[in-house]
C-alpha atoms as one frame of an Amber mdcrd trajectory, in Angstrom:
protein
 -76.178   2.658  79.278 -72.784   4.302  78.837 -72.563   7.262  76.438 -70.664
   6.617  73.230 -67.011   7.533  73.394 -66.124  10.601  71.337 -63.903   9.865
  68.384 -60.235  10.653  68.895 -58.722  13.304  66.688 -56.607  10.608  65.008
 -59.779   8.884  63.764 -60.982  12.033  62.002 -59.710  13.458  58.756 -58.562
  17.047  58.455 -59.459  19.284  55.526 -56.547  18.127  53.390 -57.199  14.405
  53.973 -60.926  14.890  53.508 -60.352  16.547  50.138 -57.853  13.889  49.061
 -60.287  11.054  49.730 -63.263  12.892  48.281 -61.269  13.423  45.088 -60.819
   9.650  44.839 -64.538   9.067  45.340 -65.192  11.783  42.752 -63.044  10.003
  40.169 -64.757   6.691  40.958 -68.254   8.172  40.493 -67.274   9.941  37.255
 -65.831   6.734  35.832 -68.824   4.640  36.920 -71.175   7.109  35.209 -69.090
   6.924  32.032 -69.131   3.121  32.212 -72.910   3.065  32.456 -73.068   5.501
  29.537 -70.927   3.130  27.482 -72.995   0.045  28.329 -76.594   1.281  28.444
 -77.022   1.131  24.618 -75.229  -2.249  24.509 -77.313  -4.085  27.126 -80.155
  -5.973  25.375 -82.677  -6.184  28.232 -85.323  -3.510  28.641 -85.552  -3.643
  32.445 -81.800  -3.262  32.742 -81.762  -0.334  30.310 -84.423   1.503  32.306
 -82.650   0.854  35.617 -79.310   2.001  34.191 -80.907   5.240  33.007 -81.769
   6.153  36.593 -78.459   4.926  37.987 -76.560   6.964  35.416 -78.251  10.141
  36.619 -77.784   9.361  40.302 -74.091   8.521  39.865 -73.547  11.678  37.801
 -75.301  13.656  40.528 -73.129  12.078  43.238 -70.078  13.188  41.271 -71.493
  16.726  41.062 -72.043  16.835  44.845 -68.466  15.648  45.395 -67.156  18.263
  42.975 -68.986  21.043  44.789 -67.652  19.924  48.174 -64.095  19.691  46.840
 -64.233  23.345  45.844 -65.628  24.242  49.285 -62.645  22.435  50.834 -60.281
  24.771  48.955 -59.417  22.495  46.034 -58.609  24.702  43.043 -61.207  24.314
  40.289 -58.361  24.021  37.791 -57.507  20.638  39.356 -60.940  19.099  38.772
 -60.344  18.093  35.116 -57.278  16.103  36.244 -59.487  14.103  38.607 -61.617
  13.213  35.554 -58.563  12.150  33.546 -57.466   9.166  35.591 -58.830   5.666
  36.073 -58.393   2.290  37.718 -57.620  -0.943  35.799 -60.934  -2.476  36.889
 -62.932   0.310  35.269 -61.048   0.134  31.975 -61.508  -3.649  32.025 -65.276
  -3.262  32.376 -65.294  -0.772  29.528 -63.670  -3.327  27.202 -65.468  -6.572
  28.086 -67.866  -7.791  25.417 -70.414  -9.675  27.529 -73.062  -7.381  29.091
 -73.570  -9.832  31.960 -69.883  -9.544  32.825 -70.253  -5.778  32.982 -73.387
  -5.983  35.140 -71.863  -8.582  37.470 -68.698  -6.523  37.843 -70.695  -3.354
  38.488 -73.203  -4.724  41.012 -71.127  -7.419  42.720 -67.762  -5.675  42.938
 -67.519  -1.999  41.929 -70.566  -0.558  43.680 -70.093  -2.636  46.867 -66.515
  -1.281  47.025 -67.835   2.254  46.599 -70.379   1.658  49.377 -67.620   0.475
  51.710 -65.541   3.579  50.972 -68.501   5.884  51.528 -69.104   4.237  54.905
 -65.459   4.580  55.920 -65.385   8.200  54.869 -68.556   9.022  56.776 -67.105
   7.487  59.950 -64.136   9.850  59.717 -66.140  13.047  59.132 -65.513  15.534
  61.980 -68.663  16.586  63.863 -70.325  19.936  63.196 -67.796  21.319  60.702
 -68.187  18.550  58.085 -71.946  18.163  58.227 -72.205  19.321  54.581 -70.186
  16.246  53.542 -72.162  13.951  55.830 -75.457  15.200  54.420 -74.801  14.337
  50.775 -72.633  11.288  51.491 -75.458   9.719  53.499 -77.847  10.177  50.610
 -75.332   8.877  48.070 -74.685   5.853  50.288 -78.401   5.028  50.528 -78.809
   5.330  46.768 -75.771   3.155  46.063 -77.134   0.464  48.371 -80.421   0.563
  46.465 -78.497   0.323  43.163 -76.820  -2.882  44.287 -80.069  -4.420  45.494
 -81.897  -3.608  42.264 -79.030  -4.781  40.068 -78.572  -8.060  41.903 -82.312
  -8.710  41.715 -82.275  -8.322  37.922 -79.274 -10.640  37.575 -81.017 -13.240
  39.737 -84.243 -12.832  37.763 -82.404 -13.848  34.595 -80.643 -16.712  36.363
 -77.138 -15.227  36.287 -75.561 -17.088  39.194 -72.605 -16.018  41.291 -70.225
 -18.611  39.761 -71.173 -17.608  36.182 -68.860 -14.584  36.070 -66.415 -15.370
  38.854 -63.380 -14.959  36.608 -64.153 -11.395  35.613 -65.188 -10.472  39.133
 -61.834 -11.500  40.592 -60.030  -9.459  37.917 -62.200  -6.433  38.677 -61.622
  -6.818  42.407 -57.858  -6.878  41.871 -57.941  -3.646  39.848 -60.055  -1.342
  42.015 -59.005   2.081  43.284 -57.517   2.302  46.793 -58.795   4.986  49.160
 -55.677   4.841  51.357 -53.289   5.304  48.427 -52.168   8.928  48.040 -53.486
   9.140  44.451 -56.104   6.417  44.865 -54.156   3.882  42.799 -55.388   5.604
  39.649 -53.431   5.774  36.395 -53.228   9.404  35.279 -53.976  10.394  31.694
 -56.351   7.550  30.864 -60.076   7.283  31.543 -63.223   5.477  30.443 -64.272
   6.952  27.104 -60.877   8.398  26.208 -61.156   6.355  23.000 -64.886   5.575
  22.893 -65.916   2.113  21.746 -67.965   2.644  18.595 -71.501   1.311  18.353
 -73.376   1.849  15.090 -76.797   1.048  16.543 -78.204   0.039  19.935 -78.796
  -3.539  21.062 -82.467  -4.247  21.739 -84.471  -7.138  23.257 -84.402 -10.387
  21.281 -88.186 -10.346  20.784 -87.955  -7.100  18.776 -87.220  -7.241  15.045
 -84.641  -4.474  14.871 -84.547  -3.039  11.355 -81.845  -0.813   9.901 -82.882
   2.825   9.444 -82.979   2.428   5.650 -85.252  -0.631   5.779 -88.979  -0.196
   5.004 -91.462  -0.529   7.839 -94.698  -2.517   7.374 -97.980  -0.751   6.590
-100.111   0.472   9.440-102.803  -2.092  10.410-105.607   0.274   9.333-107.775
  -0.104  12.428-108.020   2.198  15.432-106.686  -0.422  17.864-103.932  -1.579
  15.520-102.803   1.934  14.623-102.719   3.005  18.281-100.621  -0.023  19.155
 -98.259   0.678  16.253 -97.802   4.360  17.122 -97.244   3.575  20.816 -94.749
   0.838  19.889 -92.847   3.234  17.584 -92.786   5.845  20.337 -91.419   3.379
  22.917 -88.391   2.735  20.751 -88.003   6.366  19.730 -87.702   7.298  23.403
 -85.463   4.300  24.057 -82.993   5.376  21.379 -83.052   8.886  22.884 -82.137
   7.398  26.282 -79.288   5.543  24.592 -78.033   8.648  22.764 -77.853  10.680
  25.964 -76.050   7.820  27.681 -73.407   8.244  24.954 -73.249  11.963  25.800
 -72.028  10.978  29.268 -69.582   8.402  27.872 -68.187  10.842  25.313 -67.557
  14.629  25.320 -64.668  14.582  27.857 -63.823  18.161  26.854 -66.983  19.382
  28.600 -67.249  20.222  32.325 -68.998  17.747  34.596 -72.114  19.910  34.744
 -72.688  19.058  31.068 -72.544  15.344  31.879 -74.794  15.767  34.897 -77.440
  17.464  32.728 -76.990  14.846  29.988 -77.503  12.099  32.562 -80.681  13.800
  33.774 -82.004  13.824  30.194 -81.083  10.146  29.869 -83.189   9.426  32.957
 -86.001  11.601  31.576 -86.012   9.517  28.395 -86.067   6.296  30.443 -89.173
   7.578  32.244 -90.720   8.465  28.883 -90.160   4.860  27.806 -91.977   3.710
  30.934 -94.957   6.018  30.364 -95.219   4.805  26.743 -95.004   1.180  27.806
 -98.017   1.988  29.995 -99.830   3.535  26.990 -98.927   0.527  24.827-100.254
  -1.866  27.452-103.493   0.077  27.976-104.201  -0.043  24.232-103.607  -3.803
  24.110-100.151  -3.862  22.547 -96.850  -5.421  23.621 -93.127  -5.045  23.004
 -92.086  -6.947  19.894 -95.518  -6.692  18.277 -94.006  -4.640  15.420 -90.506
  -4.136  14.012 -88.583  -1.123  15.332 -85.786   1.142  14.122 -83.264   3.539
  15.660 -82.657   6.143  12.924 -81.713   8.897  15.371 -79.051   6.786  17.071
 -77.644   5.621  13.734 -77.393   9.170  12.404 -75.916  10.471  15.684 -73.188
   7.830  15.607 -72.434   8.483  11.920 -71.604  12.183  12.350 -67.984  12.992
  13.143 -68.342  16.586  14.386 -69.165  16.729  18.120 -70.863  20.101  17.635
 -73.027  18.946  14.708 -74.042  15.789  16.572 -75.190  17.852  19.542 -77.075
  20.330  17.352 -78.818  17.554  15.413 -80.076  15.779  18.554 -80.448  18.437
  21.229 -81.286  21.568  19.226 -83.219  20.246  16.218 -84.718  16.902  17.291
 -85.383  17.700  20.959 -86.073  21.443  20.944 -87.404  22.171  17.493 -89.357
  18.999  16.658 -90.138  17.075  19.833 -91.764  19.984  21.685 -94.294  20.037
  18.828 -94.715  16.249  18.667 -95.512  16.000  22.370 -97.953  18.920  22.078
 -99.812  17.219  19.224 -99.952  13.925  21.114-101.291  15.650  24.214-104.027
  17.380  22.218-104.901  14.164  20.342-105.263  12.197  23.577-107.520  14.923
  24.965-109.721  14.667  21.866-109.890  10.895  22.359-110.953  11.286  25.995
-107.749   9.647  27.266-107.002  12.123  30.030-104.317   9.994  31.687-102.205
   9.791  28.524-102.745  13.534  27.929-101.418  14.345  31.412 -98.394  12.087
  30.914 -97.666  13.676  27.536 -97.929  17.189  28.998 -95.185  16.304  31.484
 -93.143  14.843  28.657 -93.526  18.068  26.676 -92.270  20.033  29.697 -89.200
  17.794  29.739 -88.600  18.474  26.039 -88.459  22.223  26.680 -85.720  21.597
  29.264 -83.914  19.359  26.788 -84.098  22.023  24.095 -82.693  24.631  26.480
 -79.856  22.254  27.280 -79.093  21.939  23.567 -79.150  25.668  22.870 -76.860
  26.345  25.832 -74.273  23.610  25.449 -74.074  23.395  21.641 -73.174  27.079
  21.454 -70.664  26.723  24.262 -69.037  23.683  22.644 -68.894  25.414  19.259
 -67.098  28.358  20.835 -64.719  26.063  22.727 -63.810  24.162  19.557 -63.505
  27.266  17.393 -66.486  26.287  15.204 -69.023  28.695  13.748 -72.387  27.789
  15.297 -74.531  28.868  12.347 -72.391  26.888   9.909 -72.513  23.827  12.169
 -76.301  24.183  12.477 -76.706  24.310   8.685 -74.505  21.236   8.256 -76.394
  19.325  10.945 -79.720  20.146   9.315 -78.429  19.184   5.853 -77.095  15.891
   7.223 -80.414  15.179   8.940 -82.414  15.951   5.796 -80.130  13.797   3.646
 -80.472  10.960   6.132 -84.272  11.260   6.203 -84.369  11.141   2.401 -82.868
   7.643   2.562 -85.010   6.503   5.458 -88.526   5.320   4.520 -91.432   6.905
   6.329 -94.392   5.095   7.818 -96.374   3.165   5.231-100.147   3.324   4.867
-102.817   5.734   6.021-103.638   6.187   9.681-106.963   5.787  11.503-105.883
   7.834  14.527-105.325  11.489  15.388-101.791  11.074  16.746 -98.897  12.103
  14.526 -96.739   9.234  13.345 -92.976   9.504  13.615 -91.445  10.582  10.327
 -94.620  10.483   8.269 -96.415  13.352   9.997 -93.562  15.664  11.052 -94.680
  17.974   8.255 -98.190  18.673   7.076-101.544  19.478   8.583-101.067  17.377
  11.747 -97.971  19.366  12.828 -98.699  21.784  15.670 -95.919  24.333  16.213
 -95.998  25.178  19.922 -95.226  28.905  19.953 -95.138  29.077  23.766 -92.536
  26.306  23.982 -90.475  27.877  21.206 -90.379  31.225  23.011 -89.139  29.448
  26.146 -86.317  28.088  23.980 -85.430  31.601  22.801 -86.986  31.474  19.332
 -87.991  34.815  17.821 -91.455  35.386  16.387 -89.882  35.283  12.908 -88.282
  31.907  13.714 -91.647  30.534  14.861 -93.449  31.695  11.720 -90.665  30.196
   9.601 -91.190  26.811  11.280 -94.919  26.985  10.619 -94.296  27.809   6.957
 -91.621  25.140   6.454 -93.585  22.394   8.208 -96.951  23.131   6.628 -98.504
  22.893  10.087-100.416  25.331  12.262 -99.586  27.484  15.264-100.762  26.693
  18.797-100.440  28.909  21.856-100.030  26.710  24.916-101.909  27.451  28.090
-100.035  29.498  30.642 -98.626  27.747  33.713
């Protein structure tokens, strides 16, 4: 067997050409992540939402790897924002279509296969030895993109979306893709997905779910152990789902932030998707099912109603995720332990660990964004809290008494069931005075978490 011929120098790219092409792939991955962020709350199918949550994170991470390598290849960091402020006609088209199946078909049948082809071509031109750092992450990105396409096509086929059903949009998308051989990638400078975000007042959910407005009353709790457990688990599924959808919007919006912000937002979006999955498991184990009860998305509705980017971030990431959710997950973990449900307690303990990371994200980025926009953080925090309290006053809490130990969303955020996790709060940077204030304001009690 003859040894493989070494590649000629003409088949390999030099540093400048490598960086030029990687910048095109970087723009493509950034725009794909933004597109998924735009569409995740607008796709009505649960399986697709959960898949898109993972894909959003992996695409955002691919973009971060590309960004890091660009800097290593001597691209000035000051140029990176320009690579995020350009787009291809196909990507803007997919942002504006109104049919979610057209978006999914365009993404999985055209856009991602084109990206896979370009990754393969780029890998073939990587010089040996010196460009192994590129080859290492490009190989992983390529494998993940191939899995994305397989999973996406399987879901389209599962719902009977045939290849001819969206042929018109697919040909338009194919005609408007980026071009790796073009000096600037065929991108239009100055425009990008999310430059003028498409508004969405509330998420789109599966047809079998009665989706109520935040101000609408919810039915009374069933009043039995089994019924109340099913109701709480069902409420929690959709609470985590709306959180996934909010953090998808973080990636779609906030173009003034560096890509690291979007990468971390995408990771939280994936975290929330996994929380949905763990709660679907809890719901199933307690005999419930999706659509068994009505559901609401008050957090998403309030997030979309606020106009200040800083106040929106404080409301969700500082107050809801860091201040409240670390306590909610702690209480749920302890309640499951009391019930002898060790599996659910373990799952909830991991979820609580995620919430600490989410709260840290909020504290870090909300302050940075406030400074960048010339806003006073303390004033923005007070306004966000006032807006949240005013919203809650118009949003009915859970009706009826409860037969279970778990806190119910809304109804039990204050009062004797509230456990303020002092250990988690210290990890978020809260002072002892802040922690005692939370205990006093909530009417709950203090818990010291076990050391890890």
